[in-house]
C-alpha positions in Angstrom: -95.3 -5.1 41.7 -96.1 -8.4 42.0 -93.0 -10.5 42.7 -95.0 -13.6 43.5 -93.6 -15.4 46.6 -91.1 -13.1 48.2 -88.1 -15.1 49.1 -85.6 -11.9 50.1 -87.5 -8.9 51.1 -84.6 -6.7 51.3 -83.4 -7.6 47.7 -86.9 -7.1 46.5 -87.0 -3.6 47.8 -83.6 -2.8 46.8 -84.5 -3.9 43.5 -87.5 -2.0 43.1 -85.9 0.9 44.7 -83.1 0.9 42.6 -85.7 0.2 39.4 -87.7 3.2 39.7 -84.9 5.6 40.2 -83.2 4.2 36.9 -86.6 4.5 35.5 -86.7 7.9 36.6 -83.6 8.8 35.2 -84.1 7.4 31.8 -87.4 9.1 31.8 -86.2 12.8 32.8 -82.7 12.8 31.6 -81.0 10.0 30.0 -80.1 10.3 26.3 -76.4 9.2 24.2 -75.5 12.5 22.8 -73.7 12.3 19.7 -72.6 14.6 16.6 -72.7 13.5 13.1 -69.4 11.8 13.8 -69.2 10.0 17.3 -71.0 10.3 20.7 -70.3 13.0 22.6 -71.5 12.3 25.8 -68.5 9.7 26.5 -68.3 10.1 30.0 -70.1 10.5 33.4 -69.4 14.1 33.3 -71.2 14.7 30.1 -73.8 12.0 30.1 -77.4 13.2 31.4 -78.2 11.1 34.7 -80.2 11.7 37.6 -77.9 12.7 40.7 -78.3 11.6 44.2 -79.5 14.8 45.0 -82.2 14.8 42.5 -83.7 10.8 43.2 -87.1 10.6 44.0 -87.7 8.9 47.4 -89.2 5.5 46.8 -91.6 3.5 49.3 -91.7 -0.4 48.3 -94.6 -2.0 50.3 -94.5 -5.9 49.7 -97.7 -7.8 49.7 -97.0 -11.5 50.3 -98.5 -14.0 48.2 -98.5 -17.2 50.0 -98.7 -20.4 47.6 -97.5 -18.8 44.4 -93.9 -19.1 42.5 -91.5 -16.3 42.9 -91.2 -14.7 39.7 -88.4 -12.6 40.6 -88.4 -8.4 41.1 -85.6 -7.7 38.2 -86.8 -4.8 35.9 -90.2 -4.9 37.4 -90.1 -1.1 37.8 -89.0 0.5 34.7 -92.4 0.5 32.3 -94.5 1.2 35.5 -92.6 4.3 36.7 -91.8 5.7 33.1 -95.4 5.4 32.3 -96.6 7.0 35.4 -94.1 10.2 34.8 -95.2 10.4 31.4 -98.9 10.1 32.0 -98.8 12.6 35.1 -97.0 15.1 32.7 -99.7 14.4 29.9 -102.3 15.1 32.8 -100.9 18.3 33.8 -100.5 19.8 30.3 -102.9 18.5 28.6 -100.6 17.3 25.6 -98.7 13.8 25.3 -95.0 14.2 25.0 -93.8 11.0 23.1 -90.3 11.9 22.8 -87.9 10.8 25.8 -86.1 11.8 28.0 -88.7 14.5 29.0 -86.9 17.2 28.9 -88.1 20.9 28.7 -87.4 20.8 24.9 -89.2 17.8 24.1 -92.1 19.4 26.3 -92.1 22.7 24.5 -92.0 20.7 21.1 -95.2 18.7 21.8 -97.0 21.6 22.8 -95.9 23.6 19.8 -97.5 20.4 17.9 -100.4 20.3 20.0 
Protein backbone atom coordinates (compact mmCIF):
# COMPACT_ATOMS: atom_id res chain seq x y z
CA UNK A 1 0.00 0.00 0.00
CA UNK A 2 1.29 3.43 -0.81
CA UNK A 3 0.61 5.55 2.27
CA UNK A 4 3.09 8.26 1.38
CA UNK A 5 5.28 9.39 4.27
CA UNK A 6 4.97 6.91 7.13
CA UNK A 7 4.42 8.79 10.39
CA UNK A 8 3.51 5.86 12.64
CA UNK A 9 4.87 2.52 11.31
CA UNK A 10 3.03 0.37 13.87
CA UNK A 11 -0.22 2.20 13.14
CA UNK A 12 0.18 1.63 9.40
CA UNK A 13 0.95 -2.06 9.90
CA UNK A 14 -2.06 -2.48 12.19
CA UNK A 15 -4.35 -0.65 9.77
CA UNK A 16 -3.25 -2.73 6.78
CA UNK A 17 -3.32 -6.05 8.68
CA UNK A 18 -6.79 -5.32 10.01
CA UNK A 19 -8.05 -4.16 6.64
CA UNK A 20 -6.70 -7.24 4.88
CA UNK A 21 -8.33 -9.55 7.42
CA UNK A 22 -11.62 -7.66 7.19
CA UNK A 23 -11.52 -7.80 3.39
CA UNK A 24 -10.87 -11.55 3.45
CA UNK A 25 -13.88 -11.96 5.72
CA UNK A 26 -16.11 -9.82 3.47
CA UNK A 27 -14.93 -11.68 0.38
CA UNK A 28 -15.23 -15.21 1.73
CA UNK A 29 -18.03 -15.17 4.30
CA UNK A 30 -19.85 -12.00 5.22
CA UNK A 31 -23.38 -11.35 4.05
CA UNK A 32 -26.38 -10.09 5.95
CA UNK A 33 -28.96 -12.88 5.88
CA UNK A 34 -32.68 -12.17 5.81
CA UNK A 35 -36.00 -13.78 5.12
CA UNK A 36 -39.08 -12.12 3.61
CA UNK A 37 -39.72 -10.04 6.73
CA UNK A 38 -36.51 -9.39 8.63
CA UNK A 39 -32.78 -9.76 9.04
CA UNK A 40 -32.02 -13.24 10.34
CA UNK A 41 -28.32 -12.75 11.08
CA UNK A 42 -28.94 -10.41 13.99
CA UNK A 43 -26.11 -11.44 16.28
CA UNK A 44 -22.48 -12.54 16.03
CA UNK A 45 -23.40 -16.19 16.57
CA UNK A 46 -25.47 -16.26 13.36
CA UNK A 47 -23.49 -13.75 11.27
CA UNK A 48 -20.89 -15.39 9.00
CA UNK A 49 -17.50 -13.86 9.71
CA UNK A 50 -13.90 -15.09 9.70
CA UNK A 51 -12.94 -16.46 13.06
CA UNK A 52 -9.49 -15.92 14.55
CA UNK A 53 -8.57 -19.50 13.63
CA UNK A 54 -9.33 -18.72 9.96
CA UNK A 55 -7.62 -15.34 9.74
CA UNK A 56 -4.82 -15.17 7.19
CA UNK A 57 -1.29 -14.27 8.12
CA UNK A 58 -0.63 -10.76 6.83
CA UNK A 59 2.88 -9.43 6.32
CA UNK A 60 3.19 -5.68 5.78
CA UNK A 61 6.38 -4.25 4.33
CA UNK A 62 6.71 -0.49 4.64
CA UNK A 63 8.47 1.40 1.87
CA UNK A 64 9.57 4.89 2.79
CA UNK A 65 8.77 7.75 0.41
CA UNK A 66 10.77 10.67 1.82
CA UNK A 67 9.46 14.06 0.80
CA UNK A 68 5.96 12.87 -0.04
CA UNK A 69 2.88 13.77 1.97
CA UNK A 70 1.36 11.31 4.40
CA UNK A 71 -1.86 10.13 2.75
CA UNK A 72 -3.02 7.65 5.40
CA UNK A 73 -3.67 3.94 5.47
CA UNK A 74 -7.37 3.71 6.33
CA UNK A 75 -9.33 1.35 4.07
CA UNK A 76 -6.31 0.91 1.77
CA UNK A 77 -6.25 -2.91 1.86
CA UNK A 78 -9.89 -3.79 1.26
CA UNK A 79 -10.13 -3.41 -2.53
CA UNK A 80 -6.83 -5.02 -3.46
CA UNK A 81 -7.30 -7.96 -1.06
CA UNK A 82 -10.80 -8.76 -2.31
CA UNK A 83 -9.61 -8.49 -5.92
CA UNK A 84 -6.61 -10.75 -5.26
CA UNK A 85 -8.79 -13.46 -3.73
CA UNK A 86 -11.36 -13.27 -6.54
CA UNK A 87 -8.63 -13.29 -9.21
CA UNK A 88 -6.91 -16.29 -7.60
CA UNK A 89 -10.20 -18.18 -7.57
CA UNK A 90 -10.92 -17.30 -11.22
CA UNK A 91 -7.44 -18.44 -12.20
CA UNK A 92 -7.89 -21.72 -10.29
CA UNK A 93 -11.31 -22.67 -11.67
CA UNK A 94 -11.35 -20.85 -15.00
CA UNK A 95 -14.59 -18.99 -14.24
CA UNK A 96 -15.06 -15.55 -12.71
CA UNK A 97 -17.36 -15.55 -9.68
CA UNK A 98 -19.14 -12.19 -9.44
CA UNK A 99 -21.38 -12.84 -6.43
CA UNK A 100 -19.85 -12.15 -3.04
CA UNK A 101 -19.13 -13.72 -0.71
CA UNK A 102 -17.23 -16.40 -2.58
CA UNK A 103 -19.06 -19.29 -0.97
CA UNK A 104 -19.31 -22.85 -2.21
CA UNK A 105 -22.77 -22.02 -3.56
CA UNK A 106 -21.65 -18.91 -5.46
CA UNK A 107 -18.72 -20.83 -6.97
CA UNK A 108 -20.93 -23.72 -8.09
CA UNK A 109 -23.46 -21.30 -9.59
CA UNK A 110 -20.71 -19.53 -11.55
CA UNK A 111 -19.37 -22.86 -12.83
CA UNK A 112 -22.85 -23.95 -13.92
CA UNK A 113 -23.37 -20.68 -15.80
CA UNK A 114 -19.93 -21.22 -17.37
